[in-house]
MINU-527135 format. One record per residue (C-alpha): x, y, z; residue in one letter. Coordinates in Angstrom, 1 decimal. Example, Ala and Ser with C-alpha at 12.3 -4.5 7.8 and 13.67 -1.06 7.14 Angstrom:
REM residues 2
<site><x>12.3</x><y>-4.5</y><z>7.8</z><residuo>A</residuo></site>
<site><x>13.7</x><y>-1.1</y><z>7.1</z><residuo>S</residuo></site>
***
This chain:
REM residues 315
<site><x>80.1</x><y>38.8</y><z>-13.8</z><residuo>X</residuo></site>
<site><x>81.7</x><y>36.9</y><z>-10.5</z><residuo>X</residuo></site>
<site><x>80.8</x><y>37.6</y><z>-6.9</z><residuo>X</residuo></site>
<site><x>84.3</x><y>39.1</y><z>-6.4</z><residuo>X</residuo></site>
<site><x>83.6</x><y>42.1</y><z>-9.2</z><residuo>X</residuo></site>
<site><x>80.5</x><y>42.8</y><z>-7.6</z><residuo>X</residuo></site>
<site><x>81.8</x><y>43.8</y><z>-4.6</z><residuo>X</residuo></site>
<site><x>83.8</x><y>46.2</y><z>-6.1</z><residuo>X</residuo></site>
<site><x>81.2</x><y>48.2</y><z>-8.0</z><residuo>X</residuo></site>
<site><x>80.4</x><y>51.3</y><z>-5.9</z><residuo>X</residuo></site>
<site><x>77.1</x><y>52.0</y><z>-5.1</z><residuo>X</residuo></site>
<site><x>75.5</x><y>54.8</y><z>-6.9</z><residuo>X</residuo></site>
<site><x>75.5</x><y>58.1</y><z>-4.8</z><residuo>X</residuo></site>
<site><x>72.5</x><y>59.9</y><z>-3.7</z><residuo>X</residuo></site>
<site><x>72.6</x><y>63.5</y><z>-3.8</z><residuo>X</residuo></site>
<site><x>72.5</x><y>65.6</y><z>-1.1</z><residuo>X</residuo></site>
<site><x>69.2</x><y>67.4</y><z>-0.8</z><residuo>X</residuo></site>
<site><x>69.9</x><y>71.5</y><z>-1.6</z><residuo>X</residuo></site>
<site><x>70.0</x><y>73.7</y><z>1.4</z><residuo>X</residuo></site>
<site><x>67.8</x><y>76.7</y><z>1.3</z><residuo>X</residuo></site>
<site><x>70.1</x><y>79.9</y><z>0.6</z><residuo>X</residuo></site>
<site><x>68.3</x><y>82.2</y><z>3.2</z><residuo>X</residuo></site>
<site><x>68.4</x><y>85.7</y><z>2.6</z><residuo>X</residuo></site>
<site><x>69.6</x><y>88.5</y><z>4.6</z><residuo>X</residuo></site>
<site><x>66.7</x><y>90.4</y><z>5.3</z><residuo>X</residuo></site>
<site><x>65.1</x><y>86.9</y><z>5.8</z><residuo>X</residuo></site>
<site><x>67.8</x><y>86.3</y><z>9.1</z><residuo>X</residuo></site>
<site><x>67.5</x><y>90.3</y><z>10.4</z><residuo>X</residuo></site>
<site><x>63.3</x><y>89.5</y><z>10.2</z><residuo>X</residuo></site>
<site><x>63.7</x><y>86.0</y><z>12.0</z><residuo>X</residuo></site>
<site><x>65.7</x><y>87.7</y><z>14.4</z><residuo>X</residuo></site>
<site><x>64.2</x><y>90.2</y><z>15.5</z><residuo>X</residuo></site>
<site><x>60.9</x><y>87.8</y><z>16.0</z><residuo>X</residuo></site>
<site><x>62.8</x><y>85.8</y><z>17.9</z><residuo>X</residuo></site>
<site><x>64.2</x><y>89.1</y><z>20.0</z><residuo>X</residuo></site>
<site><x>67.5</x><y>88.0</y><z>19.1</z><residuo>X</residuo></site>
<site><x>70.6</x><y>91.2</y><z>18.8</z><residuo>X</residuo></site>
<site><x>73.5</x><y>91.9</y><z>17.3</z><residuo>X</residuo></site>
<site><x>76.3</x><y>92.1</y><z>19.4</z><residuo>X</residuo></site>
<site><x>78.6</x><y>95.0</y><z>20.2</z><residuo>X</residuo></site>
<site><x>76.2</x><y>97.2</y><z>18.0</z><residuo>X</residuo></site>
<site><x>74.7</x><y>100.3</y><z>20.0</z><residuo>X</residuo></site>
<site><x>70.8</x><y>99.7</y><z>20.4</z><residuo>X</residuo></site>
<site><x>68.1</x><y>102.1</y><z>19.6</z><residuo>X</residuo></site>
<site><x>67.7</x><y>104.6</y><z>22.2</z><residuo>X</residuo></site>
<site><x>64.0</x><y>103.6</y><z>22.9</z><residuo>X</residuo></site>
<site><x>64.8</x><y>99.9</y><z>23.0</z><residuo>X</residuo></site>
<site><x>67.7</x><y>100.7</y><z>25.4</z><residuo>X</residuo></site>
<site><x>65.6</x><y>102.5</y><z>27.7</z><residuo>X</residuo></site>
<site><x>63.0</x><y>100.3</y><z>28.3</z><residuo>X</residuo></site>
<site><x>65.5</x><y>97.6</y><z>28.6</z><residuo>X</residuo></site>
<site><x>67.1</x><y>99.7</y><z>31.3</z><residuo>X</residuo></site>
<site><x>63.4</x><y>100.1</y><z>32.7</z><residuo>X</residuo></site>
<site><x>63.0</x><y>95.7</y><z>32.8</z><residuo>X</residuo></site>
<site><x>66.5</x><y>96.2</y><z>34.9</z><residuo>X</residuo></site>
<site><x>65.2</x><y>98.9</y><z>37.6</z><residuo>X</residuo></site>
<site><x>65.1</x><y>95.6</y><z>40.6</z><residuo>X</residuo></site>
<site><x>68.8</x><y>94.9</y><z>39.5</z><residuo>X</residuo></site>
<site><x>69.6</x><y>98.6</y><z>39.9</z><residuo>X</residuo></site>
<site><x>68.3</x><y>98.7</y><z>43.2</z><residuo>X</residuo></site>
<site><x>69.5</x><y>95.3</y><z>44.1</z><residuo>X</residuo></site>
<site><x>73.1</x><y>96.1</y><z>43.3</z><residuo>X</residuo></site>
<site><x>72.9</x><y>99.6</y><z>45.1</z><residuo>X</residuo></site>
<site><x>71.7</x><y>98.0</y><z>48.4</z><residuo>X</residuo></site>
<site><x>74.5</x><y>95.7</y><z>48.0</z><residuo>X</residuo></site>
<site><x>77.2</x><y>98.4</y><z>47.6</z><residuo>X</residuo></site>
<site><x>76.0</x><y>99.9</y><z>50.5</z><residuo>X</residuo></site>
<site><x>76.7</x><y>97.1</y><z>52.9</z><residuo>X</residuo></site>
<site><x>80.1</x><y>95.8</y><z>51.1</z><residuo>X</residuo></site>
<site><x>81.5</x><y>99.1</y><z>51.2</z><residuo>X</residuo></site>
<site><x>82.8</x><y>99.2</y><z>55.0</z><residuo>X</residuo></site>
<site><x>81.6</x><y>95.7</y><z>55.4</z><residuo>X</residuo></site>
<site><x>85.6</x><y>95.2</y><z>56.7</z><residuo>X</residuo></site>
<site><x>85.7</x><y>97.8</y><z>59.4</z><residuo>X</residuo></site>
<site><x>84.9</x><y>97.3</y><z>63.3</z><residuo>X</residuo></site>
<site><x>82.5</x><y>100.2</y><z>63.1</z><residuo>X</residuo></site>
<site><x>80.8</x><y>98.9</y><z>59.9</z><residuo>X</residuo></site>
<site><x>78.1</x><y>101.0</y><z>58.4</z><residuo>X</residuo></site>
<site><x>78.7</x><y>103.5</y><z>61.2</z><residuo>X</residuo></site>
<site><x>81.6</x><y>105.2</y><z>58.7</z><residuo>X</residuo></site>
<site><x>79.1</x><y>106.3</y><z>56.5</z><residuo>X</residuo></site>
<site><x>78.1</x><y>109.1</y><z>59.1</z><residuo>X</residuo></site>
<site><x>81.5</x><y>109.6</y><z>60.9</z><residuo>X</residuo></site>
<site><x>83.0</x><y>110.5</y><z>58.0</z><residuo>X</residuo></site>
<site><x>81.1</x><y>114.0</y><z>57.0</z><residuo>X</residuo></site>
<site><x>81.2</x><y>114.5</y><z>60.5</z><residuo>X</residuo></site>
<site><x>84.6</x><y>114.2</y><z>60.9</z><residuo>X</residuo></site>
<site><x>85.0</x><y>116.8</y><z>57.6</z><residuo>X</residuo></site>
<site><x>82.4</x><y>118.9</y><z>58.8</z><residuo>X</residuo></site>
<site><x>84.3</x><y>119.5</y><z>62.1</z><residuo>X</residuo></site>
<site><x>87.9</x><y>120.0</y><z>60.4</z><residuo>X</residuo></site>
<site><x>86.2</x><y>122.4</y><z>58.1</z><residuo>X</residuo></site>
<site><x>84.3</x><y>124.8</y><z>61.3</z><residuo>X</residuo></site>
<site><x>87.1</x><y>124.6</y><z>63.0</z><residuo>X</residuo></site>
<site><x>89.6</x><y>125.6</y><z>60.5</z><residuo>X</residuo></site>
<site><x>87.6</x><y>128.1</y><z>58.2</z><residuo>X</residuo></site>
<site><x>84.8</x><y>128.8</y><z>60.9</z><residuo>X</residuo></site>
<site><x>86.3</x><y>129.6</y><z>64.4</z><residuo>X</residuo></site>
<site><x>89.9</x><y>130.3</y><z>63.3</z><residuo>X</residuo></site>
<site><x>90.3</x><y>131.9</y><z>60.1</z><residuo>X</residuo></site>
<site><x>86.7</x><y>132.9</y><z>60.7</z><residuo>X</residuo></site>
<site><x>85.6</x><y>132.8</y><z>57.2</z><residuo>X</residuo></site>
<site><x>81.9</x><y>133.5</y><z>56.4</z><residuo>X</residuo></site>
<site><x>81.0</x><y>135.1</y><z>60.2</z><residuo>X</residuo></site>
<site><x>80.5</x><y>138.4</y><z>57.9</z><residuo>X</residuo></site>
<site><x>76.8</x><y>138.0</y><z>56.5</z><residuo>X</residuo></site>
<site><x>76.2</x><y>134.8</y><z>57.4</z><residuo>X</residuo></site>
<site><x>74.5</x><y>134.0</y><z>61.5</z><residuo>X</residuo></site>
<site><x>75.1</x><y>130.5</y><z>61.8</z><residuo>X</residuo></site>
<site><x>78.6</x><y>129.1</y><z>60.4</z><residuo>X</residuo></site>
<site><x>78.4</x><y>125.8</y><z>62.2</z><residuo>X</residuo></site>
<site><x>75.3</x><y>125.2</y><z>60.1</z><residuo>X</residuo></site>
<site><x>76.2</x><y>126.8</y><z>57.1</z><residuo>X</residuo></site>
<site><x>79.5</x><y>125.2</y><z>57.1</z><residuo>X</residuo></site>
<site><x>78.1</x><y>121.6</y><z>57.9</z><residuo>X</residuo></site>
<site><x>75.7</x><y>121.9</y><z>55.1</z><residuo>X</residuo></site>
<site><x>77.7</x><y>122.7</y><z>52.6</z><residuo>X</residuo></site>
<site><x>80.0</x><y>119.5</y><z>53.5</z><residuo>X</residuo></site>
<site><x>77.0</x><y>117.0</y><z>53.2</z><residuo>X</residuo></site>
<site><x>75.6</x><y>118.2</y><z>50.4</z><residuo>X</residuo></site>
<site><x>79.0</x><y>118.5</y><z>48.7</z><residuo>X</residuo></site>
<site><x>80.5</x><y>115.1</y><z>49.4</z><residuo>X</residuo></site>
<site><x>77.4</x><y>113.5</y><z>48.3</z><residuo>X</residuo></site>
<site><x>78.1</x><y>115.2</y><z>44.9</z><residuo>X</residuo></site>
<site><x>81.7</x><y>114.9</y><z>44.8</z><residuo>X</residuo></site>
<site><x>81.0</x><y>110.8</y><z>46.0</z><residuo>X</residuo></site>
<site><x>78.8</x><y>110.1</y><z>43.6</z><residuo>X</residuo></site>
<site><x>80.9</x><y>111.7</y><z>40.6</z><residuo>X</residuo></site>
<site><x>83.6</x><y>109.3</y><z>41.6</z><residuo>X</residuo></site>
<site><x>81.2</x><y>106.6</y><z>41.3</z><residuo>X</residuo></site>
<site><x>80.3</x><y>107.4</y><z>38.5</z><residuo>X</residuo></site>
<site><x>83.8</x><y>107.3</y><z>37.1</z><residuo>X</residuo></site>
<site><x>84.9</x><y>103.9</y><z>38.4</z><residuo>X</residuo></site>
<site><x>81.3</x><y>102.2</y><z>37.3</z><residuo>X</residuo></site>
<site><x>82.8</x><y>100.7</y><z>33.8</z><residuo>X</residuo></site>
<site><x>86.4</x><y>100.4</y><z>34.5</z><residuo>X</residuo></site>
<site><x>86.1</x><y>99.1</y><z>38.0</z><residuo>X</residuo></site>
<site><x>83.5</x><y>96.4</y><z>36.7</z><residuo>X</residuo></site>
<site><x>84.8</x><y>95.0</y><z>33.4</z><residuo>X</residuo></site>
<site><x>84.4</x><y>91.7</y><z>34.1</z><residuo>X</residuo></site>
<site><x>80.9</x><y>92.3</y><z>34.5</z><residuo>X</residuo></site>
<site><x>80.7</x><y>94.3</y><z>31.7</z><residuo>X</residuo></site>
<site><x>82.7</x><y>91.2</y><z>28.8</z><residuo>X</residuo></site>
<site><x>80.8</x><y>88.5</y><z>30.6</z><residuo>X</residuo></site>
<site><x>77.1</x><y>89.8</y><z>30.8</z><residuo>X</residuo></site>
<site><x>74.9</x><y>91.7</y><z>28.7</z><residuo>X</residuo></site>
<site><x>73.0</x><y>94.3</y><z>30.0</z><residuo>X</residuo></site>
<site><x>72.0</x><y>98.1</y><z>29.8</z><residuo>X</residuo></site>
<site><x>75.7</x><y>99.6</y><z>31.2</z><residuo>X</residuo></site>
<site><x>73.7</x><y>102.8</y><z>32.2</z><residuo>X</residuo></site>
<site><x>72.9</x><y>100.4</y><z>34.9</z><residuo>X</residuo></site>
<site><x>76.0</x><y>100.8</y><z>36.6</z><residuo>X</residuo></site>
<site><x>76.6</x><y>104.5</y><z>37.0</z><residuo>X</residuo></site>
<site><x>72.9</x><y>104.7</y><z>37.9</z><residuo>X</residuo></site>
<site><x>73.4</x><y>102.1</y><z>40.8</z><residuo>X</residuo></site>
<site><x>76.5</x><y>104.0</y><z>41.6</z><residuo>X</residuo></site>
<site><x>75.0</x><y>107.1</y><z>42.2</z><residuo>X</residuo></site>
<site><x>71.7</x><y>105.5</y><z>43.8</z><residuo>X</residuo></site>
<site><x>74.8</x><y>103.9</y><z>46.4</z><residuo>X</residuo></site>
<site><x>75.6</x><y>107.5</y><z>47.7</z><residuo>X</residuo></site>
<site><x>71.7</x><y>108.6</y><z>47.8</z><residuo>X</residuo></site>
<site><x>71.3</x><y>105.5</y><z>50.1</z><residuo>X</residuo></site>
<site><x>74.0</x><y>106.6</y><z>52.0</z><residuo>X</residuo></site>
<site><x>72.9</x><y>110.1</y><z>52.2</z><residuo>X</residuo></site>
<site><x>69.8</x><y>109.7</y><z>54.0</z><residuo>X</residuo></site>
<site><x>71.1</x><y>108.5</y><z>57.3</z><residuo>X</residuo></site>
<site><x>73.4</x><y>111.9</y><z>56.5</z><residuo>X</residuo></site>
<site><x>70.5</x><y>114.5</y><z>56.1</z><residuo>X</residuo></site>
<site><x>69.1</x><y>113.4</y><z>59.2</z><residuo>X</residuo></site>
<site><x>72.7</x><y>113.7</y><z>61.0</z><residuo>X</residuo></site>
<site><x>73.2</x><y>117.3</y><z>59.1</z><residuo>X</residuo></site>
<site><x>69.8</x><y>118.7</y><z>60.0</z><residuo>X</residuo></site>
<site><x>70.2</x><y>117.7</y><z>63.5</z><residuo>X</residuo></site>
<site><x>73.6</x><y>119.1</y><z>63.8</z><residuo>X</residuo></site>
<site><x>72.0</x><y>122.1</y><z>62.0</z><residuo>X</residuo></site>
<site><x>69.1</x><y>122.4</y><z>64.7</z><residuo>X</residuo></site>
<site><x>71.5</x><y>122.1</y><z>67.9</z><residuo>X</residuo></site>
<site><x>74.3</x><y>124.7</y><z>66.6</z><residuo>X</residuo></site>
<site><x>71.3</x><y>127.3</y><z>67.2</z><residuo>X</residuo></site>
<site><x>71.4</x><y>126.9</y><z>70.9</z><residuo>X</residuo></site>
<site><x>74.8</x><y>128.1</y><z>70.9</z><residuo>X</residuo></site>
<site><x>75.0</x><y>131.6</y><z>72.3</z><residuo>X</residuo></site>
<site><x>77.5</x><y>133.0</y><z>68.9</z><residuo>X</residuo></site>
<site><x>75.6</x><y>131.3</y><z>66.3</z><residuo>X</residuo></site>
<site><x>71.7</x><y>132.5</y><z>64.9</z><residuo>X</residuo></site>
<site><x>68.9</x><y>130.3</y><z>66.0</z><residuo>X</residuo></site>
<site><x>67.6</x><y>127.0</y><z>63.0</z><residuo>X</residuo></site>
<site><x>63.7</x><y>126.7</y><z>63.5</z><residuo>X</residuo></site>
<site><x>61.8</x><y>124.1</y><z>62.0</z><residuo>X</residuo></site>
<site><x>59.3</x><y>124.8</y><z>60.1</z><residuo>X</residuo></site>
<site><x>57.1</x><y>123.8</y><z>56.7</z><residuo>X</residuo></site>
<site><x>60.3</x><y>124.7</y><z>54.3</z><residuo>X</residuo></site>
<site><x>62.6</x><y>121.9</y><z>55.9</z><residuo>X</residuo></site>
<site><x>60.1</x><y>119.6</y><z>53.6</z><residuo>X</residuo></site>
<site><x>61.5</x><y>121.5</y><z>50.7</z><residuo>X</residuo></site>
<site><x>64.8</x><y>119.9</y><z>51.4</z><residuo>X</residuo></site>
<site><x>63.6</x><y>116.3</y><z>49.9</z><residuo>X</residuo></site>
<site><x>62.7</x><y>117.9</y><z>46.8</z><residuo>X</residuo></site>
<site><x>66.4</x><y>119.9</y><z>46.2</z><residuo>X</residuo></site>
<site><x>68.0</x><y>117.1</y><z>47.3</z><residuo>X</residuo></site>
<site><x>66.0</x><y>114.8</y><z>44.7</z><residuo>X</residuo></site>
<site><x>67.3</x><y>117.6</y><z>41.9</z><residuo>X</residuo></site>
<site><x>70.8</x><y>117.4</y><z>43.1</z><residuo>X</residuo></site>
<site><x>70.4</x><y>113.4</y><z>42.6</z><residuo>X</residuo></site>
<site><x>69.4</x><y>113.9</y><z>39.1</z><residuo>X</residuo></site>
<site><x>72.1</x><y>116.5</y><z>38.4</z><residuo>X</residuo></site>
<site><x>74.9</x><y>114.1</y><z>40.0</z><residuo>X</residuo></site>
<site><x>73.1</x><y>110.9</y><z>38.0</z><residuo>X</residuo></site>
<site><x>73.8</x><y>113.0</y><z>34.7</z><residuo>X</residuo></site>
<site><x>77.3</x><y>114.2</y><z>36.1</z><residuo>X</residuo></site>
<site><x>78.0</x><y>110.3</y><z>36.9</z><residuo>X</residuo></site>
<site><x>76.8</x><y>109.2</y><z>33.2</z><residuo>X</residuo></site>
<site><x>79.5</x><y>111.9</y><z>31.8</z><residuo>X</residuo></site>
<site><x>82.2</x><y>110.7</y><z>33.7</z><residuo>X</residuo></site>
<site><x>81.4</x><y>107.0</y><z>33.1</z><residuo>X</residuo></site>
<site><x>81.9</x><y>107.7</y><z>29.2</z><residuo>X</residuo></site>
<site><x>85.0</x><y>109.7</y><z>29.4</z><residuo>X</residuo></site>
<site><x>87.1</x><y>107.7</y><z>32.3</z><residuo>X</residuo></site>
<site><x>86.4</x><y>104.5</y><z>30.4</z><residuo>X</residuo></site>
<site><x>87.7</x><y>106.0</y><z>26.7</z><residuo>X</residuo></site>
<site><x>90.9</x><y>107.7</y><z>28.4</z><residuo>X</residuo></site>
<site><x>91.1</x><y>106.7</y><z>31.8</z><residuo>X</residuo></site>
<site><x>93.8</x><y>109.3</y><z>32.7</z><residuo>X</residuo></site>
<site><x>90.9</x><y>111.4</y><z>33.5</z><residuo>X</residuo></site>
<site><x>90.3</x><y>109.5</y><z>36.4</z><residuo>X</residuo></site>
<site><x>93.6</x><y>111.3</y><z>38.0</z><residuo>X</residuo></site>
<site><x>92.2</x><y>114.8</y><z>37.7</z><residuo>X</residuo></site>
<site><x>88.8</x><y>114.2</y><z>39.2</z><residuo>X</residuo></site>
<site><x>90.8</x><y>115.4</y><z>42.8</z><residuo>X</residuo></site>
<site><x>91.5</x><y>118.3</y><z>42.0</z><residuo>X</residuo></site>
<site><x>88.6</x><y>119.6</y><z>39.9</z><residuo>X</residuo></site>
<site><x>86.4</x><y>118.4</y><z>42.7</z><residuo>X</residuo></site>
<site><x>88.8</x><y>120.4</y><z>45.0</z><residuo>X</residuo></site>
<site><x>88.5</x><y>123.9</y><z>42.7</z><residuo>X</residuo></site>
<site><x>84.8</x><y>123.1</y><z>42.6</z><residuo>X</residuo></site>
<site><x>84.5</x><y>122.9</y><z>45.9</z><residuo>X</residuo></site>
<site><x>86.2</x><y>126.4</y><z>46.7</z><residuo>X</residuo></site>
<site><x>84.1</x><y>127.6</y><z>43.9</z><residuo>X</residuo></site>
<site><x>80.6</x><y>126.5</y><z>45.2</z><residuo>X</residuo></site>
<site><x>80.7</x><y>128.1</y><z>48.3</z><residuo>X</residuo></site>
<site><x>80.9</x><y>125.0</y><z>50.6</z><residuo>X</residuo></site>
<site><x>82.8</x><y>126.8</y><z>53.5</z><residuo>X</residuo></site>
<site><x>81.8</x><y>130.5</y><z>52.4</z><residuo>X</residuo></site>
<site><x>79.4</x><y>133.0</y><z>50.9</z><residuo>X</residuo></site>
<site><x>79.8</x><y>133.4</y><z>47.2</z><residuo>X</residuo></site>
<site><x>78.6</x><y>136.6</y><z>47.2</z><residuo>X</residuo></site>
<site><x>80.6</x><y>137.7</y><z>50.1</z><residuo>X</residuo></site>
<site><x>83.8</x><y>136.6</y><z>48.2</z><residuo>X</residuo></site>
<site><x>83.3</x><y>136.1</y><z>44.6</z><residuo>X</residuo></site>
<site><x>80.3</x><y>138.3</y><z>44.2</z><residuo>X</residuo></site>
<site><x>82.5</x><y>141.8</y><z>44.0</z><residuo>X</residuo></site>
<site><x>84.0</x><y>140.3</y><z>40.6</z><residuo>X</residuo></site>
<site><x>82.5</x><y>140.9</y><z>37.3</z><residuo>X</residuo></site>
<site><x>82.5</x><y>137.1</y><z>36.9</z><residuo>X</residuo></site>
<site><x>81.3</x><y>136.1</y><z>40.1</z><residuo>X</residuo></site>
<site><x>77.4</x><y>135.7</y><z>39.0</z><residuo>X</residuo></site>
<site><x>79.1</x><y>132.1</y><z>37.3</z><residuo>X</residuo></site>
<site><x>80.0</x><y>131.0</y><z>40.1</z><residuo>X</residuo></site>
<site><x>76.6</x><y>131.6</y><z>41.8</z><residuo>X</residuo></site>
<site><x>74.7</x><y>130.1</y><z>39.2</z><residuo>X</residuo></site>
<site><x>76.3</x><y>127.2</y><z>38.8</z><residuo>X</residuo></site>
<site><x>74.6</x><y>123.6</y><z>39.2</z><residuo>X</residuo></site>
<site><x>76.2</x><y>122.8</y><z>42.5</z><residuo>X</residuo></site>
<site><x>76.2</x><y>126.4</y><z>44.0</z><residuo>X</residuo></site>
<site><x>72.5</x><y>126.5</y><z>42.8</z><residuo>X</residuo></site>
<site><x>71.7</x><y>123.2</y><z>44.9</z><residuo>X</residuo></site>
<site><x>73.4</x><y>124.0</y><z>48.1</z><residuo>X</residuo></site>
<site><x>71.7</x><y>127.4</y><z>47.6</z><residuo>X</residuo></site>
<site><x>68.6</x><y>125.5</y><z>47.8</z><residuo>X</residuo></site>
<site><x>69.0</x><y>123.2</y><z>50.8</z><residuo>X</residuo></site>
<site><x>70.4</x><y>125.7</y><z>52.8</z><residuo>X</residuo></site>
<site><x>67.5</x><y>128.2</y><z>52.0</z><residuo>X</residuo></site>
<site><x>65.0</x><y>125.2</y><z>53.0</z><residuo>X</residuo></site>
<site><x>67.2</x><y>124.4</y><z>56.7</z><residuo>X</residuo></site>
<site><x>68.3</x><y>127.8</y><z>57.5</z><residuo>X</residuo></site>
<site><x>67.3</x><y>131.1</y><z>58.4</z><residuo>X</residuo></site>
<site><x>69.7</x><y>132.8</y><z>56.9</z><residuo>X</residuo></site>
<site><x>69.2</x><y>136.4</y><z>55.6</z><residuo>X</residuo></site>
<site><x>71.3</x><y>135.7</y><z>52.5</z><residuo>X</residuo></site>
<site><x>69.8</x><y>132.7</y><z>51.4</z><residuo>X</residuo></site>
<site><x>66.3</x><y>133.3</y><z>51.1</z><residuo>X</residuo></site>
<site><x>63.9</x><y>131.4</y><z>49.2</z><residuo>X</residuo></site>
<site><x>64.0</x><y>132.3</y><z>45.6</z><residuo>X</residuo></site>
<site><x>61.8</x><y>130.9</y><z>42.7</z><residuo>X</residuo></site>
<site><x>64.2</x><y>131.4</y><z>40.6</z><residuo>X</residuo></site>
<site><x>66.9</x><y>129.4</y><z>42.2</z><residuo>X</residuo></site>
<site><x>64.5</x><y>126.7</y><z>41.7</z><residuo>X</residuo></site>
<site><x>63.7</x><y>126.7</y><z>38.6</z><residuo>X</residuo></site>
<site><x>67.4</x><y>127.0</y><z>38.0</z><residuo>X</residuo></site>
<site><x>68.2</x><y>123.7</y><z>40.0</z><residuo>X</residuo></site>
<site><x>65.2</x><y>122.2</y><z>37.6</z><residuo>X</residuo></site>
<site><x>66.7</x><y>123.6</y><z>34.9</z><residuo>X</residuo></site>
<site><x>70.4</x><y>122.3</y><z>35.4</z><residuo>X</residuo></site>
<site><x>69.1</x><y>118.7</y><z>36.3</z><residuo>X</residuo></site>
<site><x>67.0</x><y>118.0</y><z>33.6</z><residuo>X</residuo></site>
<site><x>70.2</x><y>119.5</y><z>31.0</z><residuo>X</residuo></site>
<site><x>72.9</x><y>117.2</y><z>32.6</z><residuo>X</residuo></site>
<site><x>70.6</x><y>114.1</y><z>32.7</z><residuo>X</residuo></site>
<site><x>69.4</x><y>114.2</y><z>29.4</z><residuo>X</residuo></site>
<site><x>72.7</x><y>115.2</y><z>27.7</z><residuo>X</residuo></site>
<site><x>75.0</x><y>112.9</y><z>30.4</z><residuo>X</residuo></site>
<site><x>72.2</x><y>109.8</y><z>29.2</z><residuo>X</residuo></site>
<site><x>72.8</x><y>110.4</y><z>25.8</z><residuo>X</residuo></site>
<site><x>76.2</x><y>110.8</y><z>25.8</z><residuo>X</residuo></site>
<site><x>76.7</x><y>107.5</y><z>27.9</z><residuo>X</residuo></site>
<site><x>74.3</x><y>105.5</y><z>25.3</z><residuo>X</residuo></site>
<site><x>76.4</x><y>106.7</y><z>22.6</z><residuo>X</residuo></site>
<site><x>79.5</x><y>104.8</y><z>23.5</z><residuo>X</residuo></site>
<site><x>77.6</x><y>101.9</y><z>24.5</z><residuo>X</residuo></site>
<site><x>79.2</x><y>99.1</y><z>22.0</z><residuo>X</residuo></site>
<site><x>82.6</x><y>100.7</y><z>23.3</z><residuo>X</residuo></site>
<site><x>82.6</x><y>100.0</y><z>27.0</z><residuo>X</residuo></site>
<site><x>84.8</x><y>97.0</y><z>27.6</z><residuo>X</residuo></site>
<site><x>85.9</x><y>97.2</y><z>24.3</z><residuo>X</residuo></site>
<site><x>88.6</x><y>99.9</y><z>24.1</z><residuo>X</residuo></site>
***
């Protein structure tokens, strides 16, 4: 064989090593051992709650940042968080309290009565709205970062709770000062005022449950967002924000429905703590009802939201 013929002879090929084929069960075990999770799959409830608890610092920072960013482009800044409910309460007091004189019968201090109702209902209304917008207004974050989506409605309601803190102080001051007017009943500061804190906490838990429900429903059907203002307006009048439910709706056979529905219950609890209204005494039944509504809506709302976890940002 000549040298040229030797160059044309191909070199012997070495067989490539056989790659091991892993079973699907082995892959699953390896993924779990290394903390890997499938994308686009709803996590188990226990793991979801554990991961949500691990994000509690993120929830707090997100809520506080929203509070500061809400009015940062206005001249008065965060003062608007106090001015807005005060102006709303003033309008309702002037129109319904003085001009129409609604609530004069059976209510000794109309000013404090309406102020408490407006401030607390505004917190609930803004919490529900924040929950409804929590997914659709954060789609870039939802689609780019992996985290429990329940963080968003929780942070939205926590933002409103943070804003409510100074507003409650203003509400208490207005209620107390109104008692010195000659045509209004006295408002005394006593130990019952401390019960305002657990009453607000119950309303916060209930509002978070409602935020979960609205976040899920609006994320799936965005048209529902247009109905929220109308539902809130009806609920405001059906919850006794500006008049006593017992005085105007108690005469109907279905009046107990309006009296014991959740928002009306929480308004009752706050008023029974701050005001000296004979129509709003302390009631163990109303406290138990408030606890029950808070637990039911928080649990049901969370479960409903969790069941749609894999759909957020994909529909």
